[in-house]
N, C-alpha and C positions, 0 to 999 in steps of 0.2 A: 195322305198328307195333302194339304192345300198346295196348289200349283205355285202360289206366291212364295211360300216358304222353300219350295224346291229351287226357285230362282235366287232366293236369299242365300241358300247353301252354295249354289253355283257361283254367285258373285263373291262369296267369301273365299271359295277355293281359287277362283281366277285371280283375285286380288293378292292372296297369299303367294300363289305361284309367281305372279308378276313381280311382287316385291323380292322374292328369293332370286329370281333371274336377274333383276337389276342389281341386287347385292352381289351376285356372282360377277356381274360386269365390273362393279367397283373393285372387287377382289382381283379380277384379271388385270385391271388397270394398274394396280399396285405391283403386279408381278409380270408386267408387260415385257420385261427383258427376256423371259423364258421363251423357248421356241413356240410358235403358233399362238401365243397369248394375245397378240394384237388382233388377229382375225377372230379369235374366240371371244374376245371382249366385245367386238362389234356385233357378233352374232347374238350373244346373250343379251346385250342392250336392245337389239332389235326385237328379240322374243319377249323380253320384259315389257317393252313399250307397246308391243302388239296386244299383250294381255291387259295392260293398264288402260289403253284406249277402248278395248272391248268392254271393260268394266265401266268406264265413264259414259259410254254410249247408252248403256242400260239405265244407269242411275241419273242421267241428265234430267232436270226438272221439267223442261219444256221440249216441244217438238223442234223448235228452232235451234235450241242448244244441242239437241240430239243430232240434228243434221250437221251442225257446225263441227261437232266433235268427230262425227263419222268421216267427214271430208278431211279434217285435220289428221285424224288417226290413220287415214288411208296411206299416209307416208310410210308407216311401219310395214304396211302390206307390200308396197312397191319396192321397198328396200330388201325384202326377204331374199329374192333370187340373187341379189348382188352379194350380200353378206354370206349367204350359204355357199355360193360358188367360190368366193374368196377363201372361206375357211377350208373347204375340201381341197382346193388347189394347193394351199399352203401345207395342209396336213399330209397330202400325198407327194410332197416334194416337187411340185410343178410351179414354184414361185416365179420362174422365168416367164410364165404366161400372164402374170399380174403386172403387165406393163401399162403405162398410162393410156395408150391408144386402145388396148383391150378393155380396160375398165370403162373407158368412154363408150365403147360399143355395147358392153353389158348394160350401161346405164341409160342408153338412148330411149328404149321402150318404157322403162319405169318412169323416166322424167316426163315423157309425153303423156303417159297414163295419169300421173299425178296432176299435171296441168289440166287434162280433160276432166278429172274428178272435181277440181275446184270450179270448173265452168260447166258442170254437168247440167245445170238448170237451163242452159242455153240450147243444148243439143241432145242430151239424153243418151250419149254414146256409151257411158259407163253404166249408169242405172237408167234403164228405159222407164222404169216407174218405181216408186217406193211408197210405203205407207207406214203408219205407226199403230201398233197394237198395245193398248195399255193393259198392264197386269198389276193390279194394286197400285203401288206408288211408282212402279217402273213402266218404261215405255220400250217395247221391242221395235227395232228398226228393220223392216223387211224390205228387200229390194228384188227387182227383176232385172237381170243383167242385160245391157245393150250389146251391140256388136263389138265395140272395142273392149268391153268388159270380158267377153268370152275370149277375145284375142289375147288379152293380158293374162287371163288365168291359164290359157294354153301355154303361154311363155313361162309362167311360174311353174307349171307341171314339168315342162321340158327342162328348166333349170334344176328343179329338184331331182328329176330322173338323171340328168347329166352328173350331178354331184354323187348320187347313189351309184351310178355306173362307174365313176372314177374310183369310188371306194371298193366296189366289187372287183374291178380290174386290179386294184392295188392288192387286194386279198390274194389274188392268184399268184403274184410274184413275191410277196413277202413271206417271211418264215412263220411257222406256227406260233412262235413266241409273241408275234405282234398281231395275229389275226383277230384275237378277241377284241382288241380296241376297235378295229374296223367294223366288226359285227355289231358292236354296241352303237356305233355312229349310224350304221345303216338302219338298225331298228329304231333309233331315235328319230331318224328322218322319215321313215315310213309311217309312223304313228300319226302325225299331223297331216301328212299327205293323204292318207286314206280317209281320215275324218273330213278333210276339206272336199274330197271327191264326193263323199256321201252327201254332204250338205249342198254343194253347188249343183249337183245333178238331181237333187230332190228325191233321193232314195227313200227317205223317211219324211214325207210331206207334213206329218203332224208335228214334227220338231221344228220350232220357229227360231231357235237360237243356233248361231254358227259356233260349234264347239271347236273350230280349228285353233282358235287362240289358246283354248285349254289344252289341246293336243300339243301345240308348240311349247306351252309352259311345262307340260310334263316331260317333253323331250329335253328341255333345258335342265329340268331337275335330274333326269337320268344321267346326262353328261356331267352335271355338277357333282352328283354322287360319286361317279367314277373318278372325277378329278380330285375330290377332297378325301375320299375313302380309300380308293385303290391306286391313286397317283397315276391317272391315265396319261398325263403329259410329262411325267418325269423322264421316261425313256421313249421319246417319239421316234418313229422310223426315220424321219428326216435327220434328227440328231444322231441316230445310229449310223446313217450313211455318211454324215459329216465327220464323225469321230471314229467309229469302229472300223469303217472301210479304209480310213487313212492310216490306221496303225500299221507299223512294221511287224508287230507281233501277231501271231495267229490267235484268233479268238473262237472258241467253240462253246455253244450253249447247249447243255443236255437237259432233257426232261427228267422227271423223277424216276422214270423207268430206264434211264441211261440211253435214250435215243437222241439223235442229233436234232436239235430244234433250230439252230442257226449257226452259221460260220461266215467269217469275213473272207475277203479276197486273198489276204495273206495266207490264211489256212489252206485255201484251195490250191494255191501255188505250192505250198510246202508239201501237201499230201498228194498232189497230182490228181485231184478229183474236182468235180463241179458241185455246186450247191444242189442242182436238180437231182444228181445221182446219190448224194450223201444224205440229204435231209430225210428224217424219219427212220434211218437205219441205225442199228446199234453201233456204239462207238468201236467195239472190238472188231466189227466187220471192216471198218475203214482203217483202224490202227491195230492190226493183229499183234504187233510187238508190245502193246501196252498191257502189262499184266498188273493191274491195280484193282483191288477190291474196294469199290467206292462206298459200299455199305458200312465199312469199318471205320470211315473217316469221322472226325469230330467236326465242330462248327467253324473251325478256324481255317485259314489258308494253309495248304500243305505243299511244300515243294517236293519234287520227286526226282530220283536219279534220271539221267538222260536216257533216251531210247534211240535206237538206230532205225532209220526208215529209208527205203529205197524208192525214189521217184524218178521215173523216166530213165532208169538205169544209172541214176546218180545217187551216191551214198550220202545220206544226211544224218546229222546228229541233232536231235531236238531236246530242248530243256522244257520241262512241264511243271506248271503249278496249278493246283485245283482248289477252288473255293466254292462252298455251298451257297445257293441262292435262296434267301428267305424273304417272304412277304412281310408286310408291316405287322401282321398278326403272328409273326414268327413261324408261320407254316412253311415247311420245306417245299420248294418248287423245282429244284433241279441243281445243276452244277455249272460253274463257269471255269473253263479250262483255257489257260494262256500257254501258247507254244512260242518258243524262241529258237530260231535256227542258230546254233552255235558251232556249225561245221567249220567255218573259217577260224573261229577262235580256238577250237580244239586242234585244228591242223597246225595253227601257229604254236600252240602249246607242245604238240608232238615234235614240231620242227625244233623248238627251243630245247626240248629234252634230248633230241638227237644231237643237237649242237653241243649241249653240255656233256653228253656221253663221249662225243668226239674229243672235246677239250680234255676230259678226264683221261681218255685213252692216250692222247698226245702227252699229257702230263705224266702218265705212267711210263711211257717210253722215255721221256726226258729224264725222269727220276732214275730209271735203270741205267741210262747212259752216263749219268753223273758218277756212277760207281766205277766206271771204267776209266783207265788212264791212257791206254794205248789203242792203236787202230785194231790190233788183233783181238783185244778184249771187246771193243765196241761192236765189230761186225756181227759176231754170233748173238750178242744181246739185241741188236737191231732186228735181226730176222726172228729170233725167238719171241720177242715182244710184239713185233708188228704182225706176224702171221696169226697170232692169237687175237689181236685186236681186229684185224681185217677179216678174220675167220678164213684165211687162205690155207690150202693144203701144202703148198710148196713156196719156197722163196730162195732167191739167190742174189748176190751182190758181185758186180764186176767193177774193178778199179782200173783206171788208165795208168799204164806204166809211165813213169817220168820220161819226158823227152822222147816219146814214141807214139805210134798209133795202134798199140796193142792193148786190148782190154783183157785182164786176167781175172778168172773166177777166184774170189778170195774167201767166200763163205756161202753156205747153202743150208736150207732147211727142208726136210729133216736131214741130219748128218749121217743117216744110215747108208747113204750112197755117196761115198767119198769121191768127189770129182774136182777137188780144188786144184787149180793150176791150168784148167782148160782156158784156151785163149781164143779171142775173136778179134778180127781186124776192124779198125775204125771205118765206118761207112758200109760195112757188109753185114747182112743178117739183121735181125731185130735189135740185137744189142748194139751193133755198130751204127745202125740207123739212128737210134735214140741218142747215142753219144755224139753223133755228128750234127744232128739237127736240134737237139735240146727239146724235142717234142714228145708228148706222151703217146705211146702206141698200145692199142688194145686189139686183141684177136679173140674170136669165139672158139677157135680150135687151132692150137699152135702146131698140131701135126699136119694140117692141110693148108696152113697159111703160106702164100707164095713168098712172103718176105723172110720167113724163118730159114735159118741156115743151121741145120742140126748136124753137128760134127759126129764122127764115128764114136767118140767117147761118150756122147750124149744120147746116141740112138738106143743103146741098151736100157738106159734109165727111162726114156720116154716110153718104150715098149712095156717095161716092167711096172709102170705106174699108170694112174688114171688122169694124168695131167691133160687138161683141155684148154679152158679159157685162161688168158694171161694178160696182165697189165704191166707195162714197163715204163719206168720214169727215170729221167736223168738225175744224177746227183750233182748239184752245182751250187756254188756260192757266188752270188752276183752273176757275172757273165761267164764265169769259169766252170766248165763241165769237167769233172774228174772221175765219173763213174756212172753205173746204171744199176738200178735195183728192179728185180722182177718178183711179182707175186702171182701164183697160179692157183686155179680152182680145180677140184676133182670132178667138175661137172661142166656142161656146155651151156653157159648162160652169159648174158651181158652184165657188166659191172654196173651197180646202181650209182646214182649221183653222189649219195652219201659215202659209198665205198671209194669212189674216185677222189672226193674231197679229202677223205681221211688218209688215203694213200699219198696224196700230194703233201699233206701236212707232215706225215711221218717221214717222207722222203726229204723234205726240207730240213726237218730236225736231224735226221741222220747225216745229211750233208754237212750241216753246221757242226754236228758232234765230231764227225771225222776230220773236219778242218779244225785243227787244234786251236787256232787263234780265236775261234768263235764259240768254243764250248762254254767258257765262263761268261764272256761279255755278251754275246748274242743270245745264246740259248736261255740263260737264266733271266735276262731281261724280257724275253718273249713269254716265259712262264709267269714271271712276276706281273707282266702287263695283263695277261689273260686272267690270272688269279685275281688281280686287282679289279678287273672289269666285273668278274662274277661275284666276288666276296667282299670287296672293299668299296662298296657304293657310298658308304658314309664318309670314308676318307676323301673320295673324289669330290663329294658335295662340299665338304669343308674347305678343300683346296680351292674350289671354284669361288665359293663365297668370300674367302679371304683375299682373293685376287681381284675381285671387282671393285670399282671405285665408288659405286653407290653404297650409301649407308643402309645396312640390312639388320633388322631386329626380328627375332622369332619369339612369339609368345604362345602359350597354350590357351585352352579355353577359359582358364581362370586368370589370364593375363600375367602369369608368371613368366619372366624372361628366361629362356633356356639357350639363347644364342645371340651374340652381337658381334658382327665382324669388325675388323680394325678400322674400316672406313667410318663406321658409325661412331666409334669412340673418338676418332680424330675430328669428325664433323660436329659432334654435339658437345665435346669436352668432358664426357663421362668416362670414367675408367671402367675396365671390365669388372673390377671388384664391386663397383657401384651399380652394375647392371645385372650380372648373372644371378639367377635364382631370386631376384627381387620382384616385388609386385610392380608390374609395368604401369598400372594406373597412376600411382603416385608420381612416377617420372614423366609419363606422357601428359598428364594434366598440368605439370609445370612447364612443359615445352610448348604447348599450343593453347590457343584461347578456347573459350567455352563452345562456340559454334563449331569449330573444327573438331573438338573432342566429341561433341554430340553426333557429328557426321560419322566419325570413326566408330562410335558405339553402335550406331544404326547399321553400318555396313557389317560389323562383326555379328550383330544379332541376326541379320538376314543372311549371313554367310555368302555375301556377294563381294565382287571386286569393287574397290573404291579408288578413283584416280582424280585428284584435285590439287590445286595450288593452295598452299597454306603458308603461314608465317610461324616459324619455330624459334624457340629461345635457346641459345647456347647456355651451357652450364655457368658461364661467366656473366650472363645477362644480356649478351648481344643478340639481337633479333635478325634473322635472315630469312629470305624467301626460299621456299622449297617446293618441289613437286613430289607429293606423297602418293604412294601406291600401296593399297592394302589388299592382300589376296589370301583366300582360305587355303590351308594345307589339308590334304586328305591322306588317310592311312591306306593300308592294303585292302581293307574292307570297304573303302569308298566313303567312310565317315570322316567328317571334319575333325581334325585333331588340334588345330591351332591356326595361327595366322602369321603371315610374313609381311612386315612393314618395311618398305624400302623408300628412300627419298634421296633427291639430289639437291645440292645448293644451286639455286637458279637466280641468286641475287644479282650476279654480274649480268646475266641474260636479261633480267628485268630492267636493270639500269640502262643497258644498251638499247632495249626496246623503247624506254622512255626518252632516251637521248635522241634516238632516231626519229621518233614522232615529233619531238620538239624542234629538231633540225628541219624537218619537212615543213612544219608550220612556219618557222622563221623564214625559210627560203621562199615559200609561197608568198608570205607577206612582203618581203623585200623586193621580190620580182614584180609584184603587182604595180608599185608606184611608177617605175620607169616605163614599163610597158604601157600603162594607162596614159602617161604623159605623151609618149610617142604617138599613140593612136589619136589622142586629142589634138596635138599640134599638127599631125598629118592632115586631119580633117580641116583644121584652121588654115593650114597652108594652101589647101586645095581651093578654099573660098576667099583667101586673103587678097588685099590690095597689094600692088607692087611695093609700096613703101614699107609694108609689114613683113614681107617674105624673108628678108634678111634676118629679122629678129626671130621669126619662127624657125628658120633653118639653124640658127645658133642654139636655140632651145633643143631642137631635135639632135643636134650634134652633141650637146652636153648630156642629154639623157641616154643617147646611144653609148657615149663614153662611160657613163655611170653604169649602164647595164653590162658593158663589156668588163669593167673592173669587178662588178659583182659576180659575174659568171666565172671570171678568172680566180677570184678569191674563193669561191665555192669549190672549184676544181682543186685548188691548192689545199683547202681544208679537208676535202674528201681523200686526197692522196695522203695527207698526213694521218688521217684517221685509219687508213688501211695499212699503216706501218711503213710508208714510203718516205719518212722524214729524212732518214740518213741512208743514202744509197751506197756510199763507200767511205771508209775511214782512212783518212790520210793526214799526215802532219800539216798543220796550218800555222803560218807565222802571224801572230796577232798584230804586229806592226803593219804588215801588208794588208791584213783584213780590215783594220780600222782606217788606214789611209785610203784604201779603195772606196770604202763606204762614204767617207767624208768628201772625197773627190766627186763621187756620183751625186751627192746632194748639194754640191757647191752652186750649181746653176739655179736650183730652186731657191737656195738661200739668197742669192743675188737678186732674183726676181722679187722676193718678198722683203728685200732690204734687211736681211738678218745676217749677223756676223757669226761664222762658225769658228770656234777656238778650240784647239787641242792642247791639252797639257802634255808635258814631256813624258815619254814612255819610261818606266823604271828599267834599271839595268838588268835585273834578274828576271825579266819576263820569260816565262816558259813557252814551249811550243804545245799547242793544243791539237788533239786528234779529233777529226770529225769530217763533216761534209762542208767544204768551204762555201759552196754556192748557197746552201741553206742558211748558214750562219751570217753570210753577207746579206741575205734577204732579210733576216730578222733585225740586224743592226741598222740597215737602211730604213726599215719601216719605223723604228723608234726615232731616228734622227729626222726623218721626214715629218713625223707627228710633232716633234719639238719645234721645227721651223714653222709648221702650219699654225701652231697656237701661240707663237711668240709675237709680241708687238713689233711694229716697224722700228728699225734702228737698234733693236735689242740683240743679245747674243745668246748662242747655244754652245755650251761647253761639253766636250767629250773627254772623259778622264779614264785612263786604263791603269789598274793597280793590281798588285799581287795581294791576296787576302790570306789570313791565317785562320786557325780554328776559332779564334775569338772575334773574327770580323763580323760585318753586318749580316752576312749570309747565315742562314740557319743550318747549313751543311756543317758537318764535323770533320772536314778534311780540307787541306789547302786547295786554293783555286785562284781564278782570275776574275776580276769584276770590271766591266765596262759600264761607266755611268754617263747618262745623257741628261744634262741639267738645262732647264729653260726658265724664263721669268714670265711665263704665261699665266693664265687664270688658275692653274693647278687643278687638283682633284678634290671635289667636295666629299665630306664624310658620307653623304647619302650615296654617292656614286662609287665610293671606294671598293665596296664588295661586289660591284657589278661590272667593272671596267674590262675584266677579262672574259666576260660572257660573250657568246657569239651573237652578232647582230646588235649589240648594245652600242648606242650612240649617246654621249652625254648631253647635258643641257647646253653647254657652250657650243657644241657642234651644231645642234639643232637651231640655237638662237642666232649663230653667226652664219648659218646656211653654208657650212663647210662641207664639201662633198666627202663621201666615204661610205663604205659598206658595213662597218661595224664588225668586220672580221679580222682587222689588222692585228690587234693585240692577241686574239685567239690563235692566229697563225704563228706569231712570235713565241707565244707560250708553248705551243706544240713542238716547234723546232728546238727550242732550248731544252725542254724536258726530254726530248729524244736524245740529246747529247748529255743527259745526266745533270743538267743545270737547272737554274731557277731564275724567274723574272720577278723583280721586286719594285715596289713603289715606295720612295723614301721621303716624300713630301706631300702635304695635304693642304687644301684650301688655297688662299691667295698668296702663298709664298713661292709659287712657281711649281712646275712639274719636274720630278727627278725620277727617271726610270733607270734601273740597273739590270744588267745581265751578268749572272754569276755562272762560270763554267769550271768544272773540276779540273785539277791538274793531273794529266794522264802521263806525263813524260818528265824525266829528270830535267832540272834547270840547265839552261845553256848560257854561256857567257855572252 
């Protein structure tokens, strides 16, 4: 075949390979979130561009364009060591080495090389010489490397070998399951490396074309084939280290012949082995207690019963599940085994079972005791039942004789050795010691115990029996000890904690049973409480839910309401009949708006907890703010069975928050003016002429006085808000109260040339109960306001009257009204609804430059309302102002 056509075929191959590599780079870009895809994308782009530039160098139409493309394309050559090392470092889990300063060091030599390539015509360090060999329509670019060119290729070889070395070292430490990946990468790297060595060192001088680009292209195709066909990067070793090694469960990967291919750190700790000693061995050698025929399993995951395993002399219980591993072509490749250490859980279950057995034993003793009516009937029953439960061979009960220090044997088990009537003295022997101290006493061998006091009547029994270990407990109710119970074993061993706990429980029950007053009241409550804890969980839950103040609604997965506590019915206005067994969607959609309903639907669909503030509608149509919490309910199997919706009415809290915020805004605004004026006139005073200083000092005094009044009113308002309006309730004479307020305001009235006039007090004026100081403060504030707004020479009238249910007050009970009437500008319709707001100052106040804080009427209202009264405005516009205080009648009328 003509050489020209051979080059045509070569160019077609290199172009196709470069196109595929660049396409793979684009594919990697779209999947860059996967592990290693970033560096893999750069590597494939580098390989594709290397092949593309190699193609363009050959097909360039002129020698000048060939040289230009060769220099431009040399960028793909100098980038190869950087992209290759980045990829291998990331693949082998050494990403910490890809720090900026290391990347800069990697890039120094390539950057210098590329700059020398662009300026090669000046120095010839990269290509000492080059020529062009035409072949048909193509031009081959042949070069002879200069000194720096050889240095750079040595650097490239070292970088390639370093990456290959990292892969080989990685193969030594990874499991067999992952070695195939590393082998493919090493082979893919060696192919272009060997081709380039053969070309650069002229092993085949008759070959004029550098096939390195083709080698790199084929390497990219090999890696891409593994990526797309065999999912090379789906389970990367780095991902395995990040995920599998962090798992608390043990993970074992078996080959098809049931040998261990991989295991994580949790497995090594569970089984007490290392990966080096376990890899490659049959599973049965590491876990001899695992008796499972893996060949009989199907393709699904199979849970298996627990197995017992001993690691470092520690007994473990492991739960196992096994899943077959299938490749994408459904070929069987091995098994995945998950191990879970359930030792603690099983121990807890055993402890719970023991506790249940103990409770059942206690219950059986209690049940037997309930059949007895006298002490003589109870004592044999106690020993008969308790010795069987504790599995004791012997038992005896001593009771303290009334008003003495003698303990008498009243019952024993077995009764084949009649010794009833044997007596021990309090404080002597084991029996006397336990009765005197109230402490449990245990002995391994009662025959050799120095505390034991064996009487002659007891010696024959001890010799004739196998009595050895013994536990002795006091019989007492509260702090009163009235007997001792003994249980003995026919062997020499210590009592277990469970036996001690059970013995204590039975001793307590026996003591309560013997004490007649507690047989019915105490013992049955104890059994009822224990039974309720074990068997009445549903009743306890209902009691708790009914007692909480939060509104609670329970729905199943179909939104059917199966429970609503009384608080829910009270808060929402729906009756239990309207809720239970009804579709919750129809009710909930009426109670909340669309956005809140969608949030609830999303939370239930995702089975997650939702907590947010919403607005709910009462059955009557009233809307209130609520804090809604939605939580999934789980059954015994862990599956979600429904949802709990609880909410609180936070309307009052929201109102308080808004009021607090508004109060802070108003306070800040009101404080700003006097403070600013004080600062301004202080600066003016500092620079003022002597004739102006008196004026500035007066302004400072006025502003300081205003600031003082403002702070005082704010403190008063804060005290009233905190519930400090009425400190003490005492009888108050209205005559004295009004006269004192008028007398206090007389000086101001004279200063303003205003006349204060009081109408006569009625004869049937009652005594009012309350805080006299606070009521005087409120009345004085209203009279002062009337004087302030009255024209010169006018009068302010104070009238006190007894009101009935039909009086001007809106209250529906008798009371007293104190009215303050002036002939001032009055209250406009626009200001009527605002005059009691905090910091509100009307148009007349601002226009007349009348000082004030805007809190006076708010303070008056708070004081009067704290006394159960009401502040009213009875005139509007230019007819003068008329303010009235109405107070309820709390006391019978006096003459």
